[in-house]
All heavy atoms as TSV, in Angstrom:
chain	resi	resn	atom	element	x	y	z
A	1	MET	N	N	17.260	-30.039	75.499
A	1	MET	CA	C	16.800	-31.179	74.745
A	1	MET	C	C	18.024	-31.942	74.228
A	1	MET	O	O	18.897	-31.379	73.582
A	1	MET	CB	C	15.938	-30.695	73.595
A	1	MET	CG	C	15.396	-31.783	72.737
A	1	MET	SD	S	14.451	-31.072	71.385
A	1	MET	CE	C	13.103	-32.182	71.363
A	2	ALA	N	N	18.084	-33.202	74.487
A	2	ALA	CA	C	19.210	-34.031	74.063
A	2	ALA	C	C	19.032	-34.456	72.611
A	2	ALA	O	O	17.913	-34.693	72.154
A	2	ALA	CB	C	19.316	-35.260	74.947
A	3	ARG	N	N	20.137	-34.551	71.921
A	3	ARG	CA	C	20.091	-35.013	70.535
A	3	ARG	C	C	20.000	-36.532	70.516
A	3	ARG	O	O	20.496	-37.218	71.403
A	3	ARG	CB	C	21.331	-34.563	69.792
A	3	ARG	CG	C	21.418	-33.083	69.649
A	3	ARG	CD	C	22.608	-32.703	68.824
A	3	ARG	NE	N	22.695	-31.259	68.727
A	3	ARG	CZ	C	23.601	-30.645	68.013
A	3	ARG	NH1	N	24.498	-31.330	67.356
A	3	ARG	NH2	N	23.624	-29.347	67.959
A	4	ASP	N	N	19.435	-37.060	69.466
A	4	ASP	CA	C	19.237	-38.502	69.378
A	4	ASP	C	C	20.446	-39.248	68.831
A	4	ASP	O	O	20.496	-40.460	68.879
A	4	ASP	CB	C	18.009	-38.832	68.543
A	4	ASP	CG	C	18.111	-38.305	67.128
A	4	ASP	OD1	O	19.063	-37.569	66.834
A	4	ASP	OD2	O	17.230	-38.632	66.314
A	5	GLY	N	N	21.420	-38.564	68.290
A	5	GLY	CA	C	22.622	-39.210	67.771
A	5	GLY	C	C	22.507	-39.663	66.336
A	5	GLY	O	O	23.380	-40.367	65.833
A	6	SER	N	N	21.444	-39.286	65.664
A	6	SER	CA	C	21.280	-39.710	64.276
A	6	SER	C	C	22.235	-38.979	63.336
A	6	SER	O	O	22.417	-39.388	62.202
A	6	SER	CB	C	19.840	-39.474	63.824
A	6	SER	OG	O	19.548	-38.098	63.871
A	7	TYR	N	N	22.856	-37.903	63.798
A	7	TYR	CA	C	23.794	-37.155	62.968
A	7	TYR	C	C	25.188	-37.759	63.004
A	7	TYR	O	O	26.066	-37.328	62.283
A	7	TYR	CB	C	23.851	-35.699	63.416
A	7	TYR	CG	C	24.348	-35.523	64.829
A	7	TYR	CD1	C	25.673	-35.252	65.075
A	7	TYR	CD2	C	23.498	-35.658	65.916
A	7	TYR	CE1	C	26.149	-35.106	66.365
A	7	TYR	CE2	C	23.954	-35.516	67.198
A	7	TYR	CZ	C	25.277	-35.235	67.416
A	7	TYR	OH	O	25.735	-35.102	68.691
A	8	ILE	N	N	25.423	-38.769	63.839
A	8	ILE	CA	C	26.736	-39.394	63.944
A	8	ILE	C	C	26.764	-40.641	63.059
A	8	ILE	O	O	26.052	-41.609	63.306
A	8	ILE	CB	C	27.063	-39.761	65.401
A	8	ILE	CG1	C	27.115	-38.508	66.264
A	8	ILE	CG2	C	28.382	-40.511	65.476
A	8	ILE	CD1	C	27.357	-38.764	67.722
A	9	PHE	N	N	27.563	-40.597	62.009
A	9	PHE	CA	C	27.745	-41.722	61.113
A	9	PHE	C	C	29.036	-42.447	61.489
A	9	PHE	O	O	29.933	-41.850	62.079
A	9	PHE	CB	C	27.849	-41.249	59.659
A	9	PHE	CG	C	26.572	-40.669	59.137
A	9	PHE	CD1	C	26.417	-39.301	59.048
A	9	PHE	CD2	C	25.548	-41.487	58.750
A	9	PHE	CE1	C	25.247	-38.756	58.572
A	9	PHE	CE2	C	24.368	-40.962	58.270
A	9	PHE	CZ	C	24.217	-39.588	58.184
A	10	PRO	N	N	29.176	-43.726	61.146
A	10	PRO	CA	C	30.458	-44.393	61.397
A	10	PRO	C	C	31.575	-43.729	60.592
A	10	PRO	O	O	31.429	-43.465	59.407
A	10	PRO	CB	C	30.233	-45.822	60.920
A	10	PRO	CG	C	28.775	-45.990	60.811
A	10	PRO	CD	C	28.182	-44.636	60.624
A	11	VAL	N	N	32.683	-43.451	61.257
A	11	VAL	CA	C	33.826	-42.805	60.623
A	11	VAL	C	C	34.925	-43.844	60.495
A	11	VAL	O	O	35.293	-44.498	61.471
A	11	VAL	CB	C	34.322	-41.609	61.465
A	11	VAL	CG1	C	35.526	-40.976	60.817
A	11	VAL	CG2	C	33.218	-40.598	61.662
A	12	VAL	N	N	35.440	-44.029	59.284
A	12	VAL	CA	C	36.516	-44.987	59.031
A	12	VAL	C	C	37.808	-44.196	58.859
A	12	VAL	O	O	37.906	-43.342	57.992
A	12	VAL	CB	C	36.230	-45.835	57.772
A	12	VAL	CG1	C	37.355	-46.817	57.521
A	12	VAL	CG2	C	34.908	-46.558	57.910
A	13	VAL	N	N	38.792	-44.496	59.711
A	13	VAL	CA	C	40.090	-43.829	59.652
A	13	VAL	C	C	41.112	-44.850	59.160
A	13	VAL	O	O	41.260	-45.909	59.757
A	13	VAL	CB	C	40.505	-43.285	61.035
A	13	VAL	CG1	C	41.857	-42.619	60.955
A	13	VAL	CG2	C	39.473	-42.331	61.562
A	14	THR	N	N	41.796	-44.546	58.077
A	14	THR	CA	C	42.871	-45.384	57.556
A	14	THR	C	C	44.181	-44.709	57.905
A	14	THR	O	O	44.369	-43.530	57.624
A	14	THR	CB	C	42.751	-45.547	56.033
A	14	THR	OG1	O	41.456	-46.039	55.722
A	14	THR	CG2	C	43.793	-46.521	55.518
A	15	PHE	N	N	45.098	-45.481	58.536
A	15	PHE	CA	C	46.344	-44.885	58.996
A	15	PHE	C	C	47.476	-45.892	58.937
A	15	PHE	O	O	47.254	-47.098	58.797
A	15	PHE	CB	C	46.186	-44.343	60.424
A	15	PHE	CG	C	45.887	-45.395	61.461
A	15	PHE	CD1	C	46.902	-45.959	62.205
A	15	PHE	CD2	C	44.597	-45.807	61.688
A	15	PHE	CE1	C	46.631	-46.919	63.155
A	15	PHE	CE2	C	44.314	-46.763	62.638
A	15	PHE	CZ	C	45.337	-47.321	63.378
A	16	LYS	N	N	48.716	-45.359	59.003
A	16	LYS	CA	C	49.923	-46.155	59.132
A	16	LYS	C	C	50.524	-45.836	60.493
A	16	LYS	O	O	50.415	-44.711	60.973
A	16	LYS	CB	C	50.943	-45.824	58.046
A	16	LYS	CG	C	50.499	-46.151	56.655
A	16	LYS	CD	C	51.607	-46.065	55.638
A	16	LYS	CE	C	52.336	-44.757	55.616
A	16	LYS	NZ	N	53.357	-44.681	54.568
A	17	THR	N	N	51.162	-46.821	61.126
A	17	THR	CA	C	51.715	-46.590	62.449
A	17	THR	C	C	53.042	-45.853	62.409
A	17	THR	O	O	53.506	-45.377	63.439
A	17	THR	CB	C	51.893	-47.915	63.202
A	17	THR	OG1	O	52.666	-48.805	62.401
A	17	THR	CG2	C	50.540	-48.541	63.498
A	18	SER	N	N	53.669	-45.750	61.251
A	18	SER	CA	C	54.908	-44.991	61.114
A	18	SER	C	C	54.972	-44.411	59.708
A	18	SER	O	O	54.150	-44.721	58.852
A	18	SER	CB	C	56.128	-45.879	61.381
A	18	SER	OG	O	56.297	-46.820	60.346
A	19	ASN	N	N	55.977	-43.606	59.455
A	19	ASN	CA	C	56.099	-42.992	58.135
A	19	ASN	C	C	56.961	-43.812	57.183
A	19	ASN	O	O	57.292	-43.360	56.107
A	19	ASN	CB	C	56.653	-41.570	58.257
A	19	ASN	CG	C	58.015	-41.544	58.915
A	19	ASN	OD1	O	58.531	-42.582	59.332
A	19	ASN	ND2	N	58.598	-40.368	59.022
A	20	ARG	N	N	57.314	-45.014	57.563
A	20	ARG	CA	C	58.095	-45.893	56.681
A	20	ARG	C	C	57.247	-46.378	55.511
A	20	ARG	O	O	56.028	-46.473	55.610
A	20	ARG	CB	C	58.587	-47.119	57.469
A	20	ARG	CG	C	59.358	-46.786	58.698
A	20	ARG	CD	C	60.790	-46.817	58.398
A	20	ARG	NE	N	61.562	-46.486	59.587
A	20	ARG	CZ	C	62.827	-46.653	59.661
A	20	ARG	NH1	N	63.499	-47.136	58.642
A	20	ARG	NH2	N	63.473	-46.306	60.742
A	21	SER	N	N	57.907	-46.722	54.417
A	21	SER	CA	C	57.166	-47.151	53.235
A	21	SER	C	C	56.597	-48.561	53.387
A	21	SER	O	O	55.615	-48.905	52.741
A	21	SER	CB	C	58.060	-47.096	51.998
A	21	SER	OG	O	59.143	-48.006	52.149
A	22	ASN	N	N	57.183	-49.380	54.255
A	22	ASN	CA	C	56.690	-50.745	54.412
A	22	ASN	C	C	55.785	-50.905	55.629
A	22	ASN	O	O	55.495	-52.013	56.043
A	22	ASN	CB	C	57.852	-51.724	54.498
A	22	ASN	CG	C	58.757	-51.470	55.687
A	22	ASN	OD1	O	58.665	-50.428	56.333
A	22	ASN	ND2	N	59.637	-52.401	55.975
A	23	ALA	N	N	55.311	-49.831	56.209
A	23	ALA	CA	C	54.420	-49.903	57.366
A	23	ALA	C	C	53.052	-50.413	56.932
A	23	ALA	O	O	52.565	-50.100	55.840
A	23	ALA	CB	C	54.277	-48.534	58.009
A	24	LYS	N	N	52.433	-51.225	57.791
A	24	LYS	CA	C	51.128	-51.784	57.472
A	24	LYS	C	C	50.046	-50.714	57.548
A	24	LYS	O	O	50.083	-49.831	58.387
A	24	LYS	CB	C	50.763	-52.874	58.467
A	24	LYS	CG	C	51.335	-54.205	58.166
A	24	LYS	CD	C	50.718	-55.215	59.092
A	24	LYS	CE	C	51.005	-56.594	58.607
A	24	LYS	NZ	N	50.375	-57.594	59.456
A	25	LEU	N	N	49.080	-50.828	56.646
A	25	LEU	CA	C	47.914	-49.964	56.684
A	25	LEU	C	C	46.902	-50.572	57.643
A	25	LEU	O	O	46.667	-51.778	57.633
A	25	LEU	CB	C	47.279	-49.846	55.305
A	25	LEU	CG	C	48.075	-49.107	54.254
A	25	LEU	CD1	C	47.333	-49.142	52.939
A	25	LEU	CD2	C	48.320	-47.695	54.674
A	26	LYS	N	N	46.311	-49.741	58.469
A	26	LYS	CA	C	45.313	-50.204	59.425
A	26	LYS	C	C	44.087	-49.330	59.318
A	26	LYS	O	O	44.159	-48.187	58.877
A	26	LYS	CB	C	45.868	-50.147	60.846
A	26	LYS	CG	C	47.046	-51.059	61.051
A	26	LYS	CD	C	47.543	-51.005	62.459
A	26	LYS	CE	C	48.736	-51.944	62.634
A	26	LYS	NZ	N	49.220	-51.920	64.008
A	27	GLN	N	N	42.940	-49.902	59.702
A	27	GLN	CA	C	41.693	-49.158	59.687
A	27	GLN	C	C	41.037	-49.234	61.050
A	27	GLN	O	O	41.081	-50.261	61.717
A	27	GLN	CB	C	40.722	-49.711	58.652
A	27	GLN	CG	C	41.095	-49.387	57.252
A	27	GLN	CD	C	40.044	-49.839	56.273
A	27	GLN	OE1	O	39.260	-50.720	56.564
A	27	GLN	NE2	N	40.040	-49.237	55.105
A	28	LYS	N	N	40.433	-48.153	61.451
A	28	LYS	CA	C	39.729	-48.077	62.729
A	28	LYS	C	C	38.360	-47.488	62.450
A	28	LYS	O	O	38.247	-46.441	61.810
A	28	LYS	CB	C	40.518	-47.202	63.698
A	28	LYS	CG	C	39.853	-46.921	64.988
A	28	LYS	CD	C	40.144	-48.011	65.959
A	28	LYS	CE	C	39.541	-47.614	67.299
A	28	LYS	NZ	N	39.562	-48.660	68.239
A	29	VAL	N	N	37.309	-48.169	62.897
A	29	VAL	CA	C	35.953	-47.675	62.739
A	29	VAL	C	C	35.538	-47.037	64.059
A	29	VAL	O	O	35.595	-47.663	65.112
A	29	VAL	CB	C	34.983	-48.809	62.369
A	29	VAL	CG1	C	33.578	-48.280	62.229
A	29	VAL	CG2	C	35.430	-49.490	61.090
A	30	ILE	N	N	35.135	-45.785	64.000
A	30	ILE	CA	C	34.744	-45.033	65.182
A	30	ILE	C	C	33.264	-44.724	65.048
A	30	ILE	O	O	32.846	-44.024	64.130
A	30	ILE	CB	C	35.575	-43.742	65.311
A	30	ILE	CG1	C	37.040	-44.115	65.336
A	30	ILE	CG2	C	35.180	-42.971	66.545
A	30	ILE	CD1	C	37.961	-43.005	65.005
A	31	ARG	N	N	32.470	-45.261	65.964
A	31	ARG	CA	C	31.026	-45.133	65.862
A	31	ARG	C	C	30.425	-44.102	66.808
A	31	ARG	O	O	29.263	-43.763	66.680
A	31	ARG	CB	C	30.373	-46.489	66.123
A	31	ARG	CG	C	30.655	-47.479	65.037
A	31	ARG	CD	C	29.885	-48.762	65.243
A	31	ARG	NE	N	29.989	-49.612	64.079
A	31	ARG	CZ	C	30.959	-50.478	63.876
A	31	ARG	NH1	N	31.907	-50.608	64.779
A	31	ARG	NH2	N	31.002	-51.207	62.788
A	32	ASN	N	N	31.182	-43.619	67.784
A	32	ASN	CA	C	30.592	-42.741	68.786
A	32	ASN	C	C	31.053	-41.290	68.680
A	32	ASN	O	O	30.706	-40.489	69.536
A	32	ASN	CB	C	30.892	-43.265	70.187
A	32	ASN	CG	C	32.365	-43.396	70.445
A	32	ASN	OD1	O	33.173	-43.206	69.557
A	32	ASN	ND2	N	32.723	-43.739	71.658
A	33	LYS	N	N	31.811	-40.920	67.673
A	33	LYS	CA	C	32.261	-39.544	67.480
A	33	LYS	C	C	31.953	-39.114	66.054
A	33	LYS	O	O	31.939	-39.935	65.142
A	33	LYS	CB	C	33.767	-39.424	67.730
A	33	LYS	CG	C	34.181	-39.752	69.146
A	33	LYS	CD	C	35.655	-39.531	69.322
A	33	LYS	CE	C	36.146	-40.087	70.599
A	33	LYS	NZ	N	36.032	-39.252	71.737
A	34	ASN	N	N	31.719	-37.826	65.882
A	34	ASN	CA	C	31.502	-37.356	64.521
A	34	ASN	C	C	32.846	-37.024	63.879
A	34	ASN	O	O	33.892	-37.082	64.515
A	34	ASN	CB	C	30.529	-36.169	64.482
A	34	ASN	CG	C	31.026	-34.988	65.257
A	34	ASN	OD1	O	32.175	-34.940	65.658
A	34	ASN	ND2	N	30.157	-34.016	65.463
A	35	VAL	N	N	32.833	-36.663	62.619
A	35	VAL	CA	C	34.065	-36.488	61.853
A	35	VAL	C	C	34.869	-35.289	62.359
A	35	VAL	O	O	36.094	-35.293	62.301
A	35	VAL	CB	C	33.757	-36.385	60.345
A	35	VAL	CG1	C	33.045	-35.098	60.004
A	35	VAL	CG2	C	35.010	-36.533	59.522
A	36	ASP	N	N	34.221	-34.276	62.891
A	36	ASP	CA	C	34.942	-33.118	63.411
A	36	ASP	C	C	35.739	-33.477	64.656
A	36	ASP	O	O	36.848	-32.990	64.850
A	36	ASP	CB	C	33.980	-31.979	63.720
A	36	ASP	CG	C	33.324	-31.426	62.469
A	36	ASP	OD1	O	33.983	-31.454	61.413
A	36	ASP	OD2	O	32.170	-30.985	62.548
A	37	GLU	N	N	35.196	-34.317	65.505
A	37	GLU	CA	C	35.916	-34.749	66.699
A	37	GLU	C	C	37.090	-35.655	66.342
A	37	GLU	O	O	38.124	-35.619	66.985
A	37	GLU	CB	C	34.981	-35.480	67.650
A	37	GLU	CG	C	33.926	-34.599	68.251
A	37	GLU	CD	C	32.910	-35.378	69.056
A	37	GLU	OE1	O	32.819	-36.599	68.902
A	37	GLU	OE2	O	32.209	-34.733	69.841
A	38	VAL	N	N	36.939	-36.469	65.315
A	38	VAL	CA	C	38.028	-37.352	64.874
A	38	VAL	C	C	39.145	-36.530	64.249
A	38	VAL	O	O	40.327	-36.802	64.459
A	38	VAL	CB	C	37.489	-38.405	63.881
A	38	VAL	CG1	C	38.618	-39.203	63.265
A	38	VAL	CG2	C	36.516	-39.329	64.582
A	39	HIS	N	N	38.809	-35.514	63.488
A	39	HIS	CA	C	39.798	-34.701	62.778
A	39	HIS	C	C	40.533	-33.734	63.696
A	39	HIS	O	O	41.606	-33.252	63.361
A	39	HIS	CB	C	39.101	-33.929	61.644
A	39	HIS	CG	C	40.052	-33.385	60.648
A	39	HIS	ND1	N	40.516	-32.104	60.701
A	39	HIS	CD2	C	40.647	-33.943	59.568
A	39	HIS	CE1	C	41.349	-31.887	59.702
A	39	HIS	NE2	N	41.445	-32.987	59.002
A	40	ASP	N	N	39.995	-33.456	64.876
A	40	ASP	CA	C	40.611	-32.534	65.833
A	40	ASP	C	C	41.891	-33.152	66.402
A	40	ASP	O	O	41.913	-34.316	66.779
A	40	ASP	CB	C	39.627	-32.232	66.961
A	40	ASP	CG	C	40.120	-31.122	67.865
A	40	ASP	OD1	O	41.091	-30.439	67.497
A	40	ASP	OD2	O	39.527	-30.935	68.937
A	41	VAL	N	N	42.970	-32.378	66.452
A	41	VAL	CA	C	44.253	-32.895	66.928
A	41	VAL	C	C	44.296	-33.033	68.443
A	41	VAL	O	O	45.137	-33.747	68.975
A	41	VAL	CB	C	45.433	-32.014	66.464
A	41	VAL	CG1	C	45.599	-32.085	64.971
A	41	VAL	CG2	C	45.257	-30.584	66.923
A	42	ASN	N	N	43.417	-32.356	69.174
A	42	ASN	CA	C	43.431	-32.410	70.624
A	42	ASN	C	C	42.676	-33.602	71.195
A	42	ASN	O	O	42.789	-33.893	72.373
A	42	ASN	CB	C	42.831	-31.117	71.202
A	42	ASN	CG	C	43.662	-29.920	70.821
A	42	ASN	OD1	O	44.880	-30.012	70.699
A	42	ASN	ND2	N	43.015	-28.794	70.613
A	43	VAL	N	N	41.903	-34.306	70.389
A	43	VAL	CA	C	41.123	-35.446	70.850
A	43	VAL	C	C	41.941	-36.719	70.678
A	43	VAL	O	O	42.445	-37.006	69.598
A	43	VAL	CB	C	39.795	-35.546	70.055
A	43	VAL	CG1	C	39.028	-36.787	70.443
A	43	VAL	CG2	C	38.964	-34.310	70.268
A	44	LYS	N	N	42.095	-37.480	71.737
A	44	LYS	CA	C	42.828	-38.751	71.698
A	44	LYS	C	C	41.842	-39.876	71.396
A	44	LYS	O	O	40.836	-40.032	72.085
A	44	LYS	CB	C	43.503	-38.992	73.055
A	44	LYS	CG	C	44.195	-40.316	73.162
A	44	LYS	CD	C	45.437	-40.343	72.306
A	44	LYS	CE	C	46.169	-41.652	72.542
A	44	LYS	NZ	N	46.402	-42.385	71.338
A	45	ILE	N	N	42.116	-40.649	70.354
A	45	ILE	CA	C	41.261	-41.756	69.966
A	45	ILE	C	C	41.963	-43.055	70.362
A	45	ILE	O	O	43.091	-43.307	69.927
A	45	ILE	CB	C	40.996	-41.736	68.450
A	45	ILE	CG1	C	40.298	-40.441	68.077
A	45	ILE	CG2	C	40.170	-42.930	68.026
A	45	ILE	CD1	C	40.194	-40.197	66.615
A	46	PRO	N	N	41.334	-43.873	71.189
A	46	PRO	CA	C	41.952	-45.140	71.579
A	46	PRO	C	C	42.159	-46.045	70.363
A	46	PRO	O	O	41.282	-46.180	69.522
A	46	PRO	CB	C	40.929	-45.764	72.533
A	46	PRO	CG	C	40.066	-44.652	72.956
A	46	PRO	CD	C	40.071	-43.642	71.858
A	47	GLY	N	N	43.334	-46.628	70.272
A	47	GLY	CA	C	43.651	-47.516	69.158
A	47	GLY	C	C	44.452	-46.864	68.055
A	47	GLY	O	O	44.977	-47.554	67.183
A	48	ILE	N	N	44.553	-45.550	68.063
A	48	ILE	CA	C	45.343	-44.835	67.061
A	48	ILE	C	C	46.472	-44.128	67.803
A	48	ILE	O	O	46.216	-43.243	68.615
A	48	ILE	CB	C	44.500	-43.827	66.267
A	48	ILE	CG1	C	43.377	-44.545	65.521
A	48	ILE	CG2	C	45.371	-43.067	65.286
A	48	ILE	CD1	C	42.460	-43.630	64.760
A	49	PRO	N	N	47.729	-44.510	67.560
A	49	PRO	CA	C	48.845	-43.865	68.262
A	49	PRO	C	C	49.015	-42.401	67.872
A	49	PRO	O	O	48.526	-41.953	66.825
A	49	PRO	CB	C	50.062	-44.684	67.834
A	49	PRO	CG	C	49.614	-45.657	66.834
A	49	PRO	CD	C	48.146	-45.574	66.683
A	50	ASP	N	N	49.697	-41.655	68.726
A	50	ASP	CA	C	49.915	-40.232	68.464
A	50	ASP	C	C	50.794	-39.999	67.239
A	50	ASP	O	O	50.642	-39.008	66.532
A	50	ASP	CB	C	50.559	-39.560	69.674
A	50	ASP	CG	C	49.626	-39.521	70.865
A	50	ASP	OD1	O	48.398	-39.529	70.647
A	50	ASP	OD2	O	50.129	-39.474	71.998
A	51	LYS	N	N	51.711	-40.906	66.967
A	51	LYS	CA	C	52.642	-40.748	65.845
A	51	LYS	C	C	52.107	-41.333	64.543
A	51	LYS	O	O	52.828	-41.396	63.554
A	51	LYS	CB	C	53.962	-41.426	66.174
A	51	LYS	CG	C	54.681	-40.795	67.340
A	51	LYS	CD	C	55.979	-41.493	67.611
A	51	LYS	CE	C	56.682	-40.861	68.787
A	51	LYS	NZ	N	57.952	-41.520	69.088
A	52	ALA	N	N	50.874	-41.765	64.513
A	52	ALA	CA	C	50.310	-42.398	63.321
A	52	ALA	C	C	50.163	-41.389	62.188
A	52	ALA	O	O	49.893	-40.214	62.406
A	52	ALA	CB	C	48.959	-43.014	63.635
A	53	VAL	N	N	50.342	-41.882	60.975
A	53	VAL	CA	C	50.152	-41.077	59.764
A	53	VAL	C	C	48.759	-41.392	59.237
A	53	VAL	O	O	48.502	-42.496	58.762
A	53	VAL	CB	C	51.222	-41.406	58.710
A	53	VAL	CG1	C	51.003	-40.608	57.452
A	53	VAL	CG2	C	52.605	-41.177	59.266
A	54	ILE	N	N	47.839	-40.442	59.330
A	54	ILE	CA	C	46.463	-40.661	58.895
A	54	ILE	C	C	46.394	-40.431	57.392
A	54	ILE	O	O	46.761	-39.373	56.886
A	54	ILE	CB	C	45.500	-39.730	59.642
A	54	ILE	CG1	C	45.521	-40.085	61.128
A	54	ILE	CG2	C	44.090	-39.838	59.067
A	54	ILE	CD1	C	44.659	-39.220	61.986
A	55	LEU	N	N	45.911	-41.452	56.680
A	55	LEU	CA	C	45.832	-41.380	55.227
A	55	LEU	C	C	44.471	-40.884	54.747
A	55	LEU	O	O	44.392	-40.113	53.803
A	55	LEU	CB	C	46.126	-42.754	54.631
A	55	LEU	CG	C	47.498	-43.331	54.952
A	55	LEU	CD1	C	47.611	-44.741	54.416
A	55	LEU	CD2	C	48.588	-42.455	54.390
A	56	SER	N	N	43.395	-41.353	55.392
A	56	SER	CA	C	42.071	-40.905	54.965
A	56	SER	C	C	41.081	-41.019	56.115
A	56	SER	O	O	41.223	-41.852	56.998
A	56	SER	CB	C	41.566	-41.724	53.771
A	56	SER	OG	O	41.376	-43.061	54.158
A	57	ILE	N	N	40.085	-40.157	56.065
A	57	ILE	CA	C	38.961	-40.181	56.995
A	57	ILE	C	C	37.703	-40.167	56.138
A	57	ILE	O	O	37.476	-39.226	55.376
A	57	ILE	CB	C	38.976	-38.963	57.942
A	57	ILE	CG1	C	40.248	-38.964	58.767
A	57	ILE	CG2	C	37.754	-38.970	58.834
A	57	ILE	CD1	C	40.423	-37.740	59.628
A	58	VAL	N	N	36.892	-41.217	56.247
A	58	VAL	CA	C	35.737	-41.388	55.363
A	58	VAL	C	C	34.501	-41.646	56.211
A	58	VAL	O	O	34.564	-42.317	57.239
A	58	VAL	CB	C	35.976	-42.555	54.387
A	58	VAL	CG1	C	34.824	-42.723	53.439
A	58	VAL	CG2	C	37.259	-42.354	53.622
A	59	LEU	N	N	33.348	-41.163	55.762
A	59	LEU	CA	C	32.085	-41.356	56.454
A	59	LEU	C	C	31.266	-42.517	55.915
A	59	LEU	O	O	30.201	-42.790	56.422
A	59	LEU	CB	C	31.223	-40.085	56.356
A	59	LEU	CG	C	31.693	-38.902	57.157
A	59	LEU	CD1	C	30.849	-37.695	56.831
A	59	LEU	CD2	C	31.629	-39.215	58.619
A	60	VAL	N	N	31.715	-43.203	54.923
A	60	VAL	CA	C	30.949	-44.237	54.260
A	60	VAL	C	C	31.221	-45.592	54.912
A	60	VAL	O	O	32.363	-45.978	55.100
A	60	VAL	CB	C	31.291	-44.289	52.757
A	60	VAL	CG1	C	30.471	-45.318	52.044
A	60	VAL	CG2	C	31.088	-42.927	52.136
A	61	LYS	N	N	30.165	-46.314	55.255
A	61	LYS	CA	C	30.318	-47.621	55.898
A	61	LYS	C	C	30.852	-48.664	54.918
A	61	LYS	O	O	31.521	-49.613	55.302
A	61	LYS	CB	C	28.987	-48.059	56.483
A	61	LYS	CG	C	29.091	-49.224	57.413
A	61	LYS	CD	C	27.770	-49.485	58.080
A	61	LYS	CE	C	27.911	-50.587	59.094
A	61	LYS	NZ	N	26.648	-50.862	59.775
A	62	SER	N	N	30.570	-48.506	53.620
A	62	SER	CA	C	31.019	-49.484	52.639
A	62	SER	C	C	32.504	-49.378	52.340
A	62	SER	O	O	33.057	-50.186	51.625
A	62	SER	CB	C	30.240	-49.313	51.336
A	62	SER	OG	O	30.518	-48.052	50.784
A	63	PHE	N	N	33.195	-48.379	52.906
A	63	PHE	CA	C	34.624	-48.197	52.679
A	63	PHE	C	C	35.471	-49.160	53.497
A	63	PHE	O	O	36.642	-49.349	53.234
A	63	PHE	CB	C	35.000	-46.751	53.025
A	63	PHE	CG	C	36.414	-46.391	52.659
A	63	PHE	CD1	C	36.756	-46.184	51.337
A	63	PHE	CD2	C	37.392	-46.281	53.616
A	63	PHE	CE1	C	38.042	-45.848	50.994
A	63	PHE	CE2	C	38.676	-45.951	53.294
A	63	PHE	CZ	C	39.006	-45.728	51.971
A	64	ILE	N	N	34.892	-49.820	54.494
A	64	ILE	CA	C	35.629	-50.702	55.380
A	64	ILE	C	C	36.215	-51.857	54.570
A	64	ILE	O	O	35.528	-52.554	53.854
A	64	ILE	CB	C	34.722	-51.253	56.499
A	64	ILE	CG1	C	34.148	-50.104	57.312
A	64	ILE	CG2	C	35.453	-52.245	57.385
A	64	ILE	CD1	C	33.081	-50.506	58.282
A	65	GLY	N	N	37.521	-52.042	54.666
A	65	GLY	CA	C	38.191	-53.141	53.993
A	65	GLY	C	C	38.660	-52.849	52.578
A	65	GLY	O	O	39.121	-53.745	51.899
A	66	LYS	N	N	38.549	-51.631	52.092
A	66	LYS	CA	C	38.989	-51.330	50.723
A	66	LYS	C	C	40.506	-51.307	50.589
A	66	LYS	O	O	41.034	-51.596	49.549
A	66	LYS	CB	C	38.421	-49.981	50.286
A	66	LYS	CG	C	36.946	-49.982	50.086
A	66	LYS	CD	C	36.596	-50.168	48.669
A	66	LYS	CE	C	35.082	-50.182	48.562
A	66	LYS	NZ	N	34.588	-49.935	47.286
A	67	PHE	N	N	41.227	-50.929	51.632
A	67	PHE	CA	C	42.683	-50.850	51.540
A	67	PHE	C	C	43.296	-52.180	51.787
A	67	PHE	O	O	43.022	-52.956	52.565
A	67	PHE	CB	C	43.231	-49.826	52.526
A	67	PHE	CG	C	43.226	-48.426	51.986
A	67	PHE	CD1	C	42.146	-47.593	52.186
A	67	PHE	CD2	C	44.275	-47.962	51.247
A	67	PHE	CE1	C	42.133	-46.320	51.691
A	67	PHE	CE2	C	44.291	-46.675	50.752
A	67	PHE	CZ	C	43.202	-45.859	50.969
């Protein structure tokens, strides 16, 4: 039996592209993966570089644009 996907909420990832203090903060909304798949280090997410510094991972849709 296939799942309907109702357990997947939009995940907002806030990250910096480098560890410098003047690096821009960026946000990526991921709608097709759950939070465990986003948090896993082995999963490659398009749009987020491998060297990115992830600041927060949030499940709330209203968090978009707070930073």
